[in-house]
C-alpha positions in Angstrom: 43.9 183.7 131.4 45.5 182.9 128.1 43.9 180.0 126.4 46.2 177.4 124.8 45.6 174.7 122.2 47.5 171.6 121.1 48.9 171.8 117.5 48.1 168.7 115.5 51.4 168.9 113.5 54.2 169.9 115.9 52.5 168.6 119.1 53.2 171.8 121.1 50.7 173.8 123.2 50.5 177.4 121.8 48.3 180.4 122.4 45.2 180.7 120.3 46.6 183.8 118.7 49.2 181.6 117.0 46.5 179.8 115.0 44.5 180.9 111.9 40.8 181.6 112.5 38.3 179.0 111.5 34.6 179.7 112.3 33.5 176.1 111.8 35.8 174.8 114.5 34.8 174.5 118.2 37.6 176.9 119.5 37.4 179.1 116.4 40.9 178.2 115.1 42.4 175.6 112.8 44.0 172.5 114.2 47.5 173.3 113.2 49.4 176.4 114.2 50.5 179.2 111.7 54.1 178.1 111.8 53.2 174.5 110.7 50.8 175.7 108.0 53.1 178.4 106.6 55.1 176.1 104.2 51.9 174.6 102.7 50.3 178.0 102.3 53.5 179.3 100.5 53.5 176.3 98.3 49.9 176.7 97.4 50.5 180.4 96.5 53.5 179.5 94.3 51.4 176.8 92.4 48.5 179.2 91.9 50.2 182.5 91.5 48.3 183.4 88.3 44.9 182.8 90.0 45.9 185.2 92.8 47.1 187.9 90.4 43.9 187.6 88.4 41.8 187.9 91.6 43.8 191.0 92.7 43.4 192.6 89.3 39.6 192.0 89.3 39.3 193.4 92.9 41.2 196.6 91.9 39.0 197.0 88.8 35.8 196.7 91.0 37.3 199.0 93.7 39.2 201.8 91.9 39.2 204.1 95.0 40.4 201.4 97.4 43.9 202.9 97.8 42.5 206.4 98.4 41.0 205.2 101.7 44.5 204.8 103.2 47.1 207.5 103.6 50.2 206.9 101.6 53.7 206.8 103.1 
């Protein structure tokens, strides 16, 4: 049986797979669905783009062989 949850923003019942994971919540997912959180996540990225670029660059410096683990297209 597919488990459903009530979204706190759009007030619809959706499958648990339509929510981001959250280990600290009782059902293991956030209270709002992915579709409702998408605009705020995009806005956060746009406002903090340099922070994300810096973190990516540091990750690649620490893990130089990261891309060699996956076959290239």
